[in-house]
N, C-alpha and C positions, 0 to 999 in steps of 0.2 A: 385455312383462309384467315387473313388478318382483319382487324377491325377498322381499317382505314378506308375512307371514301375516296373516290377519284379526285385528283388534284384540281381539276377544273370545277368540280362540284363544290369543293371546299372554298375555292375562290368566290364562287357565286353566293354561297351561304354567308361568307364573311362580309359581303357588301349589303346583305339584308334584302334578298328578293322578297317581293310582296305576295307571291303566290301562296295559296293554301292547298296545294296539290301534292306535296311531298309525302313520304311515308318512311317508316323504319326499315322497309325492305331495302331501300337504297344503301343503308349502312353496311350491309353484308355483301354487297356486290362491288365490282371494280376495285380489287385490292390495290393499295398504293403504298409504297414504302416512302415515308417522308424524307426530305433531304436533311442535310446536317444542320440542325437547329440548336446544337449543344451550346448552352450559355447565352443564347439569344433572348435576352429579357423582353425585347420588343415582341418577338413571335409568341413567347409564353404569355405575355400580357394580353395580346390580341386573342389568343385562344381562350384564356380564362374569362375574358370579357364576353366573348361569343357564348360561352357556357352560361355566364350570368344572365345573358339576354334570353335564356330559355325558361327562366322562372316567370318573369313578366316581360313580354317581348318589346323590343324597340321598334318592331315592325307594326305599323299602325293597323294594317288589315288584320293581323293576328290578334293583337291586344283588344281590338274592338269586339271580336267575337268571344274571346276567352274571359275578358275582365269587364267589359261594358255591357254586352248583350247577354252574357251567360251569368258569370259570378255576380256582377253588380246588380242585375235585376232579381235573380233568385235569392240573393242575400238581403234584399229589401232596401238597397241604397239608391238604385237608379231606376228610371223608367224610360223605355223607348219613347222617342218623340219624333217619329217620322210616320206619316200616314201610309207610306208604302210597306211598313213592317206589319202586314196583316198575318203573315205566317212566321211567327217568332217564338223564341224561347219563353218570353214573358206571357204569351198567349197559349202556351203549351201545345203548339202545333207547328214546330219549326221544320224547315226543310233540312235535308242532309248537309247542305252547305253550312248551316249554322251550328250543327252539333258535332261535326267531324273534326273540328280544328285541333283539339288537344292531341288527337292521335295522328292526324294526317297533315298538319301544317309542316312545311319544310323548315319552318323557323323554330321548331321545338325538338322533336326526337332526332331527326337527321343531323341538325346543327349540334345538338348536345353530344351525341356519340362520336361524330366526326372529330370534333375538337377535343373531346375527352381522350380519344386515342392519341392525339398529338401530344397532349399534356403528359400522358402516361409515358410516351417515348422520351420526352425531354426529361422527366423526373428520373427515369432509368439511366439515361445517358449521362446525366450530371451527378447522379448519386444523391439528389436532393428530393426526399419524399414529400416535402411540404406542398408543392403545387398540386400534386395528385390528391393529397388529402383534402385540400381546399376544394378542388374540382369535385370530389366525391360528395362533400357536404352540399354543394350547389346542385349536383345531380339529384340527390334525394329531395331537396326542396322543390325542384322542378317536377320530378316524376311523381311526387306525392299529390300534386295537383291533378295529374293525369289519372291515377288510379282512383282518386276521390271523385272524379267525374264519371267514370264508367264502371268501377268495381274491378273484376279480373282484367288484367292487361298483359300483353307481352312484356316481360321484364328480364328475367334471368337469362333468357336466350338471346336477347338483343346483343349484337356484336360478336357472337360466337362463331359465325360463319353460316348459320342456317339461313336459307333464303325464304323459307316460309316459317313464320315464327309462332311457336306454341305459346299459349297463355298460361299465366300463373294465377292461382287464386289470390284474392286480395289479402287474405291472411298470410300467405307465403310472401307476397310482395312486402308487407309490413315487417315480417320477420327479417327479410333481407335488408330493409331500410335500417332496422335497429343494429344489425351486424355491421353494416357499412358505416353508420355513424359512430358506433363504438370503436371500430378500427381506426377511423379517421381521427377521432378525438385522441386516441392513444398515440398516434403518430405525431399529432400537433403538440401534445404535451411533451413528448420526448424530444422534440426539435424546436422548442420555443426560442432558442438562441440562434437558430440557423437563419441567415439572411434571406428575406423574402421580399423581392423587389416590389415597391408600391406601383410600378408601372403597369397599368391595365387593371389594377384592383380598384374598381370604382365603388367598392363597398366599404372596405376597412383600410385601404392604403397600405397594405402589407403588415398590418398589426395582427400577429398570430394569436395573441391572447383574446382579441375580440372575436376571431374566427372560432376559437374554442367555446366562447360564451354562446355564440350563435348556434353552433352545432349542438351543444347541450340543450339550449332552449328549443330548438327544432325537435330534438329527441323527446323533450317534455310535451310538446304539442302533440306529437304522434302517439305518445303513451296515453295521453288523455283521450285521444280519439278512439282508442280501442278499450277504454276503461269499462265499458258496459258489456263487452263480449269476451274479453280475455283479461280479467281483473288482476290476476297474479303477475302476468308478464307486464301489464301496464304499471303496476306498483313498482316492480323491479326497475323498469326502464326509467320511470319518473324519478325515483329516489337516486338512481345512478346519475341522472342529469343534474339534479340539485347538488349532489356531492361534488360533481365536476365543475360547477360554477356556471350560472346562467346570467342573462341580462338583468341588471338591476337599475341601470341609469339610461336616460335617453341618449347618452353618448355611445351606448352599446347597440342602439337600434340598427337593424340590418336594412339599409336602404341603398338602392342602386343609383349612385349619383352620376349617371352617365350623361345627363342632360344639362350640365352646367353651361355648355356652349351650343347645345342642340335643343330641339323642341321635344318635350315629353310626348311620347306616343299616345298615352291615354288622354292627354289634353287635346291632341288633334282628333282622336276618335270621338270624344264626347261633343266636340264642336263641329263635326261634319255637318255640312248644309246649314251653317249658322246664318248666312245671309244678313249679317249685321245685327242680329239679335243680341241684346245685352245679357240674356240668360243662357245662351248656348244654342246647340243644334240638335243632332240626332239623339242625344241623351240628356235628360233632366233629372233633378233630384226626385226621389220617390216619396210618395205620401207617407209611407210607413215610418221612415227614419225621422222625418220632420214632425210627425204627430207625437212621437216619443219626446223629441227634444223641445218642441213647443210646450208640451205639457209639463216638462221638467224645468222650463225656462233656462235651458242649457246655454251657458256663455260661449260654448264652442260653435254655435250656429254660424256666427260670422266667418269663422275660419272654414267651415264645411261647405256653405252654400252661398250662391249669389241670390240677392234679394229678388223676390217676385215682382211682377209689374202690376199685380192685382192691387187695387186701392185698399189701403188699410191692412194688408196682409204681407208683412215683411218676408216671412218664410212660409211657403205654401207648396206642397209637393203634388206631383202628378200621379194619379192612381196607376199602378202597374197593370199591364194586360188590358188596357183600355178597350171599351167597346167601339168608341169612335174617337177620332183625333183630327184636328186641323190646327196647323201652326199659327193661324191668325189669333187663336186664343190659347193654343197649347204652349206657345213660347212665353206666355205670361207667367208660367209656373217657375219656381226657383230653379236655378241652374247649379251645376257642379263647380265648386270653387277650387279648381286645380290650376296651377300656374304653368306656363310654358317650360320653365326650367326646373320645376320641382323634381325631386328624386321619386322613384317608384318604391313603395314601402313593402318590404317582405315580412318583417316581424319587428315587434317593438317590446321594450321593457314593460310597458303597460299590459300588453297581452300576457306576458310571462307572469306578472303579479296576479292577474285573474286566474291563470292556470293553477297557480299555487293556492289561491283561495279555494278553488274547487277541489284541489287535491286534499286539503285539510277538511273542508266542510262536508264533502260528499263521499270521499273515498277513504278518509282516515290515513292518508299518506303522511310521511315525514317530509315536510317541505322546507325544512331549515329552522324549525323552532318557533316560527311566528304563528299567530292566530289567523283564522279565516278572515276575521274582521280587519286585521292589520294589512293583510295582502289585498283584500278587496278595496280598502281605502287608498292603498298605495297605487293600485291600478288606476283609480280615478285621478289621483294627484299627478301621476306620471303623464296621463293623457292630457290633462289640462296644460301641463308644462310643455308637452310636445307641440301642442297647437297654439301656444301663446295666449291661453285664456286665463283670466283671473277668477277668483271666487270658488275655488275648489272646496274650501272648508265649509262654506255655507251650503254648497251643493250637497256634500256628504251628510250634512245634518238635517236635510229636508226629509221629513217623514210623512208628508201629506200629499205632495204633488204626484200626479199620475199622468200617463199618456193622454193627450187630448183627443177629442173626437175628430173625425175627418170632415173637413169642409171643402167642398168642390165648388169654387165660385163659378166655374164654367157650366155647372149643372149637367154636364155631359156624361160623367162617370161617377155618380154619387154612391156613397156607402153610409148606412146609418147604424152599423154595428158598433160594438165596443172592443177596444184592443185588449187592454190588460189593466188590472188594478194594482200592479206592482209599483211600489214606491222606491225611493233611493236609499234611505238610511239603512245601514245594516241592523238586523235584528237577530241576535244570537238565539233567542228562543223560538224563532220561526221554524216551520216544518222543513224537512230536508228538501222537499219539492220547491217550496218558496225560496229557500236559499239558492237552489240551482237556478231558478228563473231570475232572481235578482243578480246573481253573478253573471250569467250569460247575457242578460239585457244590457248591463253596463259594459261588458266586454264587447258586445256587438256595437254599441255606440263608439267605443274607442277604436274599433277595427276599421272605421270608415275608409273607403276605397278598396279594402281587401275583401272584395265580395265573395271570392271563392272560399275563403276561410269562414266567412259568415254563413254561407250556404251549407258548408260541411257541419258547422256547429248546430245550425237549425235542424238538419236531418238527424244529428246524433241526439239532441236533447229536446227538440220540440220548441225551443225558444230562440229568439223572442217570438211572441205572437204577432203575426203579420196580417195585413188586410188581404182578404182573398182577392185574386185578380178579377177584374171586371168581366173578362171573357175567357172561359175555359174551353179551348178548342180541341181538347184531347180525346173527345168522344167517350168520356168516362174512365180513361186510363189513369188520369191523375186526379187525386182528391184535392179539391180546391182549398181545403183547410190545411193540408199537409204540404202541397206543392210538389214539384218534380223531385224524385229521389235519385235520379241519375240521368245521363244522356245515353241514347241508343248507340250501338256500335256503328261506325261509318259503313255505308253501303259498299264502299270499296273493299272492305274486309271480306265481305261475302263473295266478292269477285276474285280477289288476289290471295286471300288467306282463308278460303272457305272452310276447309276441314277444321282448322284450329279455332276459328271463331264459333263455328257450330258446336264443337266440343265444349268450348267455354260456356256457351249458353246452356247446353244440355247438362253439364256436370258441375259447373262452378258458380253460375250466376244466381241460382236459387229462385228463378222466375223467368218470365218472358223478357225478351230484349226490348224493353220499352222504358218510358220515363217513370212508370209507377213502381218498378221493382226496387226494393231497398238494397243498398250496398251492404257488405258484410258487417262493418262496424256500426251500422245504424239499426241492426236487428236485435241488439241486446236489450235486456230488461233494466230499466232504471230503478 
């Protein structure tokens, strides 16, 4: 049985259906041999772009759940701002509809593999391996977000013809990621002179060298993710990535520029139910990120946030997991300053610099000969440049400023605790743990919008220190100080793939199927 989905389903996926009821089972049914698309750059571009949309979706319904209500809130960037969201991820009591999306949305896995099969066919028929290599890099970027959400997932058997899909351990999934990235990088290196049409490539416009840099940078990110559980493999993969060439300039940033003439889906999602508010709608800026940036007097605030309506408080965030909310005062808090035509940010040179800083300071890896301090400062400098902010040098030299205390002018969801005493300026003589917190805190600020990556790093390292949610509805499953460690498997899995999901829980998950069980790479010792 072949990997291709029914022609009518492909057409439906290509126009971006808004439902979140699809599943990977669909990929292995209704085999369909595609028509003659040989040499058709338009078809290839369309399929590659559909695959790109599986990293951060162009579908508003999907991205609202994956990046606004899940990653954005758990990463400490966003706070739900809708009184109806009483059963939410931010309050640790979400319904299945909120947590199933990464595995069950028809905009992610079914779209990814349907179009991946089409690209594979075109690459084979034209004798050009470059499109398939690029598609593989994007596939890893998309599926890494899925496994980081749940832990063990179906991966190696997707697309093989099985109609009930067995799960792989997260360790096995990561092993396959590294192999796929290494193979794709080798193909791209060997074919740098092969024409690759920019049609449909809304990331790098057909620039193979930049795809190589992104692939290596993604490899470095994933290597760092497993650094505390599989240190030898992490070192090998990280140093291979550096040797192959990673992002070093903001010109290398991996951003999906699909919205130059369309409306950015995340912009629409955070502004749902805006009703004319100047600060946004269903999603506002979280208290956590603003407390850090206020305390540091961070010049990037203007680029990140919309000013609050509270008198005398330019930047004021809403506490996540609020106990009570009403938009009459809730919309006074700062909003998310994302523009309608902004690209979606997958990965940046700033993040890579911070990864290199950690590689040197924490793991003793060869990251290219620079010091931890030089990479740390470069991460800050690149982030300031990316967001058009000035004052990076003064910011890096600040050795006294600390995150500010939280002020809740509404007095509805107060918190009187302290966040962190971490300062900005690099201190070579600091302890290993202090260095880790300093690196991750600044990387977290630079990662703004990329909440799923921030949430992953929070679970891996324990940093940055965030404000506990105002209401923990998990019934004791989730530690308020640690936050959720994963999302539970969709209820549909227990109906449609019962044996395999049960096996995964019993033999691979290392704990009950709930939000308190740590994923594999978060169980390591720092």
